[in-house]
C-alpha positions, 0 to 999 in steps of 0.5 A: 634514386640512383637507378633512375639517375643512372638510367637517365644519364645512360640514355639522355634522349629517353623521355621515359627515363627522364620522367622516371627521374623527375618522379623520383625527385618529386617523391624524395622532395615530398617525403623530406621537408628539410630536403625540399626546403634546402632545394627551394633555397638553392633554386631561389632567385638571387637577390638584386645587386645594389652595385652599379658600374659605368664606363665611358670613353674609347677603350673603357672597361668595366668589370668587378673582378679580373684574374687575367689580362684585358687586351683592348687591341692595338700594338700590345705584347703580353707575356706571362 
């Protein structure tokens, strides 16, 4: 696996190296059912969120989480 990965990284445009990497990944997933199950779980669609948000009015902002400043323009000075 490492050789195929290194070759694909070294030559990103090399379709033969990409094909070799895909083949190696398929082989590993075929040989290891537990790995295949873990990869399938990682690639599964995320569950739909039940959260809804609504903003109305000029300058309204909707967000779930923010760790910074939200500047809506206007005459504002921001200092940190």
